[in-house]
C-alpha positions as CSV (number, residue, x, y, z in Angstrom):
1,M,0.0,0.0,0.0
2,T,1.2,3.5,-0.7
3,K,1.5,5.9,2.2
4,C,-1.6,6.2,4.4
5,I,-2.8,7.7,7.7
6,L,-3.6,5.4,10.6
7,A,-6.6,6.7,12.6
8,I,-7.1,5.5,16.2
9,D,-10.8,5.7,17.1
10,Q,-11.0,4.8,20.8
11,G,-14.7,4.9,21.7
12,T,-16.8,4.2,24.8
13,T,-17.6,0.6,23.9
14,S,-15.0,-0.4,21.4
15,S,-11.5,0.4,20.0
16,R,-10.9,0.7,16.3
17,A,-8.1,1.3,13.9
18,I,-8.7,2.6,10.4
19,L,-6.4,3.2,7.5
20,F,-7.2,6.1,5.2
21,D,-5.7,6.9,1.8
22,H,-5.1,10.3,0.3
23,G,-8.6,10.5,-1.1
24,G,-10.0,10.1,2.4
25,Q,-11.2,6.6,1.7
26,Q,-11.2,3.8,4.2
27,R,-8.7,1.1,3.2
28,G,-8.8,-1.1,6.2
29,V,-10.5,-1.4,9.6
30,A,-10.2,-3.5,12.7
31,Q,-12.5,-3.3,15.8
32,Q,-12.7,-4.9,19.2
33,E,-15.2,-4.3,22.0
34,F,-14.1,-4.2,25.7
35,R,-15.9,-4.5,29.0
36,Q,-18.3,-2.0,30.5
37,I,-18.2,-2.0,34.3
38,F,-21.1,-0.9,36.5
39,P,-20.1,-1.3,40.1
40,H,-23.0,0.8,41.5
41,P,-26.1,2.4,40.1
42,G,-25.1,5.5,38.1
43,W,-21.4,4.4,38.1
44,V,-19.6,3.5,34.9
45,E,-16.0,2.4,34.7
46,H,-13.5,1.0,32.2
47,D,-10.3,-1.0,32.8
48,A,-7.7,1.4,31.2
49,N,-5.4,-1.6,30.5
50,E,-8.2,-3.3,28.6
51,I,-8.6,-0.1,26.5
52,W,-4.9,-0.1,25.7
53,Q,-4.7,-3.8,24.9
54,S,-7.8,-3.7,22.7
55,Q,-6.4,-0.6,20.9
56,L,-3.0,-2.1,20.4
57,A,-4.6,-5.3,19.1
58,V,-6.7,-3.6,16.5
59,I,-3.7,-1.5,15.3
60,Q,-1.7,-4.7,14.9
61,N,-4.6,-6.4,13.2
62,V,-5.3,-3.7,10.6
63,L,-1.6,-3.5,9.7
64,R,-1.3,-7.3,9.4
65,D,-4.5,-7.8,7.5
66,N,-3.7,-5.1,4.9
67,D,0.0,-5.9,4.6
68,V,1.0,-2.5,5.9
69,S,4.2,-1.7,7.8
70,A,5.2,1.2,9.9
71,A,7.1,2.6,6.9
72,D,3.8,2.9,5.1
73,I,2.2,5.1,7.7
74,A,2.7,8.8,7.3
75,A,1.3,9.6,10.7
76,I,-1.2,8.5,13.4
77,G,-4.3,10.5,14.4
78,I,-6.2,9.9,17.6
79,A,-9.8,10.4,18.3
80,N,-11.1,9.4,21.7
81,Q,-14.0,9.1,24.0
82,R,-13.9,12.4,26.0
83,E,-14.0,13.2,29.7
84,T,-13.3,9.6,30.7
85,T,-10.7,10.0,33.5
86,V,-7.5,7.8,33.8
87,L,-5.0,8.1,36.7
88,W,-1.8,6.1,36.4
89,D,1.7,5.6,37.8
90,R,4.3,7.6,35.8
91,Q,7.0,5.0,36.3
92,T,5.2,1.7,35.8
93,G,2.4,2.9,33.5
94,A,-0.1,1.0,35.6
95,P,-3.5,2.6,36.3
96,V,-4.1,3.1,40.0
97,A,-7.9,2.5,39.6
98,H,-10.5,1.8,37.0
99,A,-11.1,4.8,34.6
100,I,-14.2,6.7,35.4
101,V,-16.3,7.0,32.2
102,W,-17.9,10.2,31.0
103,Q,-21.4,8.7,31.6
104,D,-20.6,8.2,35.4
105,R,-22.7,10.2,37.8
106,R,-21.0,9.6,41.1
107,T,-19.8,13.2,41.5
108,A,-23.2,14.8,41.0
109,A,-23.4,15.7,44.7
110,L,-20.1,17.4,44.6
111,C,-21.2,19.4,41.6
112,D,-24.4,20.3,43.6
113,A,-22.2,21.5,46.5
114,L,-20.0,23.7,44.3
115,R,-23.1,25.2,42.7
116,A,-24.5,25.9,46.2
117,E,-21.2,27.8,46.9
118,G,-21.8,30.0,43.8
119,K,-19.0,28.5,41.7
120,A,-21.0,27.5,38.6
121,D,-20.5,30.9,36.9
122,L,-16.7,30.8,37.5
123,F,-16.4,27.4,35.8
124,Q,-18.6,28.5,32.9
125,Q,-16.7,31.7,32.3
126,K,-13.3,30.1,32.3
127,T,-14.0,26.7,30.7
128,G,-17.3,27.2,28.8
129,L,-18.7,24.2,30.5
130,V,-21.7,23.5,32.7
131,L,-20.7,22.4,36.2
132,D,-21.7,18.7,35.9
133,A,-20.5,15.3,36.8
134,Y,-20.0,14.6,33.0
135,F,-16.6,16.3,33.0
136,S,-13.2,15.1,34.1
137,G,-12.3,17.5,36.9
138,T,-14.7,16.2,39.6
139,K,-13.9,12.6,38.5
140,L,-10.2,13.2,39.1
141,K,-10.9,14.8,42.5
142,W,-13.0,11.7,43.4
143,L,-10.1,9.4,42.5
144,L,-7.6,11.4,44.6
145,D,-10.0,11.4,47.5
146,H,-11.0,7.8,47.4
147,V,-8.2,5.7,46.0
148,P,-5.9,4.8,49.0
149,G,-2.7,6.8,48.9
150,A,-3.5,8.5,45.6
151,R,-3.5,12.1,46.8
152,A,-0.1,11.7,48.6
153,R,1.4,10.0,45.6
154,A,0.0,12.8,43.3
155,E,1.6,15.5,45.5
156,R,4.9,13.7,45.2
157,G,4.6,13.8,41.4
158,E,4.3,10.0,41.1
159,L,1.0,10.0,39.2
160,A,-0.3,11.2,35.9
161,F,-3.8,12.2,34.9
162,G,-5.2,12.1,31.4
163,T,-8.2,11.7,29.2
164,V,-8.1,8.6,27.0
165,D,-6.0,10.4,24.3
166,A,-3.3,11.1,26.8
167,W,-3.4,7.6,28.2
168,L,-2.9,6.1,24.7
169,I,-0.2,8.5,23.7
170,F,1.7,7.6,27.0
171,K,1.4,3.9,26.2
172,L,2.4,4.4,22.6
173,S,5.3,6.8,23.2
174,G,5.9,7.6,26.8
175,A,4.9,11.3,26.2
176,H,2.4,12.9,28.6
177,V,0.4,15.3,26.4
178,T,-3.2,16.2,25.4
179,D,-4.6,18.6,22.9
180,T,-6.7,21.7,23.4
181,S,-10.0,20.0,22.5
182,N,-9.6,17.3,25.1
183,A,-8.2,19.7,27.7
184,S,-11.3,21.9,27.2
185,R,-13.5,19.0,28.5
186,T,-11.9,18.7,32.0
187,L,-13.3,21.7,33.9
188,L,-9.6,22.6,34.6
189,F,-8.6,24.4,31.4
190,N,-9.2,28.1,30.5
191,I,-10.4,28.0,26.9
192,H,-9.6,31.7,26.4
193,S,-6.0,31.7,27.6
194,Q,-5.5,28.0,26.6
195,Q,-3.8,27.2,29.9
196,W,-4.5,25.0,32.9
197,D,-6.3,27.3,35.3
198,D,-4.7,27.6,38.8
199,A,-7.9,28.9,40.4
200,L,-9.9,26.0,39.3
201,L,-7.2,23.5,40.2
202,A,-7.1,25.0,43.7
203,L,-10.9,24.9,44.0
204,L,-10.9,21.1,43.2
205,D,-7.7,20.5,45.2
206,I,-5.8,19.0,42.2
207,P,-2.0,19.2,42.0
208,K,-0.9,20.7,38.7
209,S,1.9,18.2,38.4
210,L,-0.7,15.6,37.5
211,L,-1.6,17.3,34.3
212,P,-0.4,16.6,30.8
213,Q,1.3,19.2,28.5
214,V,-1.3,20.8,26.3
215,V,-0.5,20.8,22.6
216,P,-2.2,21.8,19.3
217,S,-4.6,19.3,17.7
218,S,-2.5,19.1,14.5
219,G,1.2,18.8,14.9
220,I,3.8,16.1,15.6
221,V,3.9,15.6,19.4
222,A,5.6,12.2,19.8
223,H,6.7,9.0,18.0
224,T,5.6,5.5,18.8
225,D,8.0,3.2,20.6
226,T,10.0,1.3,18.0
227,A,9.3,-2.0,19.8
228,L,5.6,-1.7,19.1
229,F,5.5,-1.6,15.3
230,G,9.1,-2.1,14.2
231,A,9.8,1.6,13.4
232,P,8.7,4.8,15.0
233,I,5.5,6.5,13.6
234,P,4.7,10.1,14.2
235,I,1.7,10.9,16.4
236,A,0.5,14.1,14.7
237,G,-3.3,14.5,15.3
238,I,-5.3,14.5,18.5
239,A,-8.9,15.5,19.1
240,G,-11.8,14.5,21.2
241,D,-14.2,12.3,19.2
242,Q,-16.8,14.9,18.6
243,Q,-14.4,17.6,17.6
244,A,-12.7,15.1,15.3
245,A,-16.1,14.3,13.7
246,T,-16.8,18.0,13.2
247,F,-13.4,18.4,11.4
248,G,-14.0,15.2,9.4
249,Q,-17.4,16.6,8.3
250,A,-15.6,19.6,6.9
251,C,-17.6,22.0,9.2
252,H,-14.7,24.4,9.0
253,R,-16.7,27.6,8.7
254,P,-18.9,29.4,11.3
255,G,-22.5,28.3,11.3
256,M,-21.8,24.8,10.0
257,A,-23.1,22.0,12.3
258,K,-23.0,18.2,12.6
259,N,-24.6,15.6,14.8
260,T,-22.9,12.3,15.6
261,Y,-25.0,9.3,16.5
262,G,-22.8,7.1,18.6
263,T,-23.1,5.9,22.2
264,G,-24.4,9.3,22.9
265,C,-25.5,12.1,20.5
266,F,-23.3,15.1,20.1
267,M,-24.2,18.2,18.1
268,L,-21.5,20.8,17.4
269,M,-21.8,24.1,15.6
270,N,-18.6,26.0,14.5
271,T,-18.7,29.5,15.9
272,G,-15.3,30.5,14.5
273,A,-12.6,32.4,16.5
274,A,-15.0,33.4,19.3
275,A,-16.3,31.3,22.1
276,I,-20.0,32.0,22.6
277,S,-21.2,32.0,26.2
278,S,-24.4,29.9,26.1
279,Q,-27.5,31.3,27.6
280,N,-29.4,28.1,27.0
281,N,-27.4,25.4,28.9
282,L,-25.1,24.5,26.0
283,L,-21.3,24.2,26.1
284,A,-18.7,26.5,24.6
285,T,-15.7,24.3,23.8
286,I,-12.6,24.2,21.7
287,G,-13.0,22.4,18.4
288,W,-9.3,22.3,17.4
289,T,-6.2,24.3,17.4
290,L,-4.1,24.2,14.2
291,D,-1.1,26.5,15.0
292,R,2.0,24.9,16.4
293,Q,2.1,27.4,19.3
294,L,-0.4,28.1,22.1
295,P,-2.5,30.0,22.4
296,G,-3.0,29.3,18.7
297,K,-5.4,29.5,15.8
298,T,-8.5,27.9,17.4
299,D,-12.0,27.2,16.1
300,Y,-14.6,27.3,18.9
301,M,-17.8,25.3,19.1
302,L,-21.2,25.3,20.7
303,E,-22.1,21.8,21.8
304,G,-25.1,20.0,23.1
305,S,-24.5,16.5,24.5
306,V,-27.1,13.8,24.6
307,F,-26.0,10.9,26.9
308,M,-28.0,8.0,25.5
309,A,-28.4,7.5,21.8
310,G,-26.9,4.3,20.3
311,A,-26.6,3.1,24.0
312,T,-30.4,3.1,24.1
313,V,-30.5,0.6,21.3
314,Q,-27.9,-1.5,23.1
315,W,-30.1,-1.5,26.1
316,L,-33.0,-2.9,24.0
317,R,-30.6,-5.6,22.9
318,D,-28.7,-6.4,26.0
319,A,-31.1,-5.7,28.9
320,L,-34.5,-6.4,27.3
321,G,-33.4,-8.8,24.6
322,I,-36.0,-7.6,22.2
323,I,-33.5,-7.5,19.3
324,R,-30.5,-9.8,18.7
325,H,-28.3,-7.2,16.9
326,S,-28.4,-3.4,17.1
327,S,-29.0,-3.3,13.4
328,D,-32.3,-5.2,13.9
329,V,-34.0,-2.2,15.5
330,E,-34.9,-0.4,12.3
331,A,-36.9,-3.3,10.8
332,L,-38.6,-3.9,14.2
333,A,-39.6,-0.2,14.5
334,M,-40.8,-0.1,10.9
335,S,-43.2,-3.1,11.5
336,V,-45.6,-0.6,13.2
337,P,-46.9,2.6,11.6
338,D,-46.1,4.7,14.7
339,N,-45.1,4.5,18.4
340,G,-48.6,3.6,19.5
341,G,-48.6,6.5,22.0
342,V,-45.5,5.3,23.8
343,G,-43.0,7.9,25.1
344,F,-39.5,6.9,25.9
345,V,-37.0,9.1,27.7
346,P,-33.7,7.3,27.9
347,A,-32.3,9.1,30.9
348,F,-30.4,6.1,32.2
349,A,-27.4,8.4,33.0
350,G,-29.4,11.5,33.7
351,L,-30.2,14.1,31.0
352,G,-27.6,16.2,29.2
353,A,-28.1,19.4,27.3
354,P,-30.1,21.5,27.6
355,Y,-31.5,20.0,30.9
356,W,-28.4,18.9,32.8
357,D,-30.4,16.9,35.3
358,A,-28.1,14.3,36.9
359,Y,-31.1,12.9,38.8
360,A,-33.4,12.2,35.8
361,R,-33.9,8.5,35.1
362,G,-35.1,6.4,32.1
363,T,-38.8,6.5,31.6
364,I,-41.3,4.7,29.3
365,I,-44.8,6.0,29.5
366,G,-48.1,5.8,27.6
367,M,-48.1,2.0,27.3
368,T,-51.4,0.0,27.0
369,R,-52.2,-3.7,26.7
370,G,-51.7,-3.2,22.9
371,T,-48.2,-2.0,23.3
372,T,-45.6,-4.3,21.7
373,K,-41.8,-4.5,21.5
374,A,-42.1,-2.8,18.1
375,H,-43.7,0.3,19.6
376,I,-41.0,0.5,22.3
377,A,-38.3,0.1,19.6
378,R,-39.9,2.9,17.5
379,A,-40.2,5.2,20.6
380,A,-36.6,4.4,21.4
381,L,-35.4,5.5,18.0
382,E,-37.6,8.6,18.1
383,S,-36.2,9.6,21.5
384,I,-32.7,9.9,19.9
385,A,-34.0,12.5,17.4
386,L,-36.2,14.3,20.0
387,Q,-33.3,14.8,22.3
388,S,-31.3,16.3,19.4
389,A,-34.2,18.6,18.5
390,D,-34.0,20.1,22.0
391,V,-30.3,20.7,21.5
392,L,-30.7,22.3,18.1
393,E,-33.4,24.7,19.4
394,A,-31.0,25.9,22.2
395,M,-28.1,26.1,19.7
396,Q,-30.0,28.3,17.3
397,K,-31.0,30.7,20.1
398,D,-27.4,31.0,21.3
399,A,-25.8,31.5,18.0
400,A,-28.6,33.5,16.4
401,I,-28.0,31.4,13.3
402,Q,-30.8,29.5,11.5
403,L,-29.4,26.2,10.4
404,N,-29.8,25.3,6.7
405,E,-28.8,21.7,7.0
406,L,-27.5,19.2,9.6
407,R,-24.6,16.9,8.6
408,V,-24.8,13.6,10.4
409,D,-22.5,10.7,11.0
410,G,-21.9,7.8,13.4
411,G,-23.2,4.3,13.5
412,A,-26.9,5.2,13.9
413,A,-26.8,7.7,11.1
414,R,-27.1,4.6,8.8
415,N,-30.6,4.1,10.1
416,D,-32.9,5.6,7.4
417,L,-36.0,5.6,9.7
418,L,-34.1,7.6,12.4
419,M,-32.6,10.1,9.9
420,Q,-36.0,10.8,8.2
421,F,-37.6,11.3,11.6
422,Q,-34.7,13.6,12.6
423,A,-35.3,15.7,9.5
424,D,-39.1,15.8,10.2
425,I,-38.8,16.8,13.9
426,L,-36.2,19.4,13.1
427,G,-37.8,20.8,10.0
428,V,-34.3,21.0,8.6
429,P,-32.7,18.7,5.9
430,V,-30.4,16.0,7.3
431,V,-27.4,15.2,5.1
432,R,-25.5,12.0,5.3
433,P,-22.0,11.8,3.8
434,V,-20.5,8.9,1.8
435,V,-18.0,8.4,4.6
436,T,-19.9,8.2,7.9
437,E,-16.8,7.2,9.9
438,T,-16.0,10.9,10.2
439,T,-14.6,10.7,13.8
440,A,-11.7,8.6,12.6
441,L,-11.5,10.6,9.4
442,G,-11.2,13.8,11.3
443,A,-8.3,12.5,13.4
444,A,-6.7,11.3,10.1
445,Y,-7.1,14.7,8.5
446,L,-5.6,16.5,11.6
447,A,-2.6,14.2,11.5
448,G,-2.2,14.4,7.7
449,L,-2.2,18.2,7.8
450,A,0.7,18.2,10.2
451,V,2.9,16.0,8.0
452,G,1.9,17.5,4.6
453,F,-0.2,14.4,3.6
454,W,-2.9,17.0,2.8
455,S,-2.0,20.5,2.0
456,S,-4.9,22.5,3.4
457,Q,-8.4,22.5,4.9
458,E,-9.7,23.5,1.5
459,E,-8.3,20.3,0.0
460,I,-9.9,18.3,2.8
461,A,-13.3,20.1,2.4
462,A,-13.3,19.3,-1.3
463,Q,-13.2,15.6,-0.5
464,W,-16.6,15.7,1.4
465,R,-19.3,13.9,-0.6
466,M,-23.1,13.6,0.1
467,E,-24.6,10.1,0.1
468,R,-28.2,11.0,0.9
469,R,-30.3,14.0,1.8
470,F,-33.4,13.6,4.0
471,E,-35.9,16.3,3.5
472,P,-38.5,17.1,6.2
473,H,-42.1,16.1,5.4
474,M,-43.9,16.5,8.7
475,A,-46.4,19.3,8.9
476,A,-45.6,22.1,11.3
477,D,-48.7,21.4,13.6
478,E,-47.8,17.7,13.9
479,R,-44.2,18.6,14.7
480,A,-45.4,21.0,17.5
481,Q,-47.7,18.4,18.9
482,R,-45.0,15.7,18.9
483,L,-42.6,18.0,20.7
484,A,-45.2,19.0,23.3
485,V,-45.8,15.3,24.1
486,W,-42.1,14.7,24.3
487,H,-41.6,17.6,26.8
488,R,-44.4,16.2,29.0
489,A,-42.5,12.9,29.1
490,I,-39.3,14.8,29.9
491,E,-40.9,16.4,32.9
492,R,-42.0,13.0,34.3
493,A,-38.4,11.7,34.0
494,R,-36.7,14.6,35.7
495,A,-35.4,14.7,39.3
496,W,-36.6,11.1,39.7
497,S,-33.7,9.8,41.9
498,V,-33.4,12.9,44.2
């Protein structure tokens, strides 16, 4: 194979490695799932060593299966599940505890206490984030406070913290770095000065020595250990998965937006060189930084996060057993003409934007004796689109921009029923690209830019191709009625576990 880019796509439920050629086309892929650990209600953990071993295995598999050597790889780009918090020993590289996953809600009470002390505005002004258990800062504080000896070891400089990108780079190269997009998800990083914030670190009692060096999203930051792949490969692109997907969707201009349908649903709108402070419970976050120096040329985003999207379908498969494979949900949902009056709020891990209710819980209402598993499946799919509709409404208010189209990607974006309902409930065309693996592609693009594999963002944008456009067909009065019923269901799910 001629030179290609290796994209690492480390997600919440699986690790993948994908090879991309100069045309942005996928030339090889390997994937492996890993354990999800639920030690208590509302807690979600991963074994960081399992993440590393699964990621290393799929890299080795994709290279072997496609007869590719390290010499054929121009660079590595990394996209990762965000906010998931890893704490490890700098000398041995061993995690000191399980990683706390972004979905985990164990620090909700701590966030409540900080809000009661009037600290929420400080966090939002500096980080652009809502003070919520979703983000890494309070997870890291929990580990320091609850893992025996962790705080003392951290103060002696023996431990290292990172989101999953930093953990993988450390295991690949020994370097302790993260990029601006991932740093901006920690509650510890000032997105305006692009530096770790001493006041926020003091507030959460986190030693600065724990933190990785922050680097641009595009640029050579390290090389892989020669022992891993036979020759060193430059690591040249890093971005949180949703920022990577936005870059891969070529949403490079202000006002462009995408929605990724993965484990959760994540809608991002490019707001350009300015961070917009949300008045509607959205997040201001860094999309990417392309300059080699910090603070550098940065594109900011407005983001709305939905915690349960594809994970809702996994719940139908794994917990209820009403489908054998996730891909079966579309046919089951299409076997009935509508949801039969069933409302499904998948608040299994609380509600994200624009509600930010850590105490909401999953709710299915409106069932009768005539309700079947097909009605529940259809309501589950519709819930994904309805949650996204709430996010888009808030986004358009904040940005004062009326969206012309929504670009979509991720596994569930292949579901035609869901995409058509999304267009209907938004009243906006939904556009699916030829390449839906835009998270990995965005990481590849960031890495390729750094090493000259691609010459410019314009060259990248020219490679984007539409596969299908879903036009809205639902009448305005029906749309309003559907949204009103949805919001009634939301109110019944909120504050359930208080």
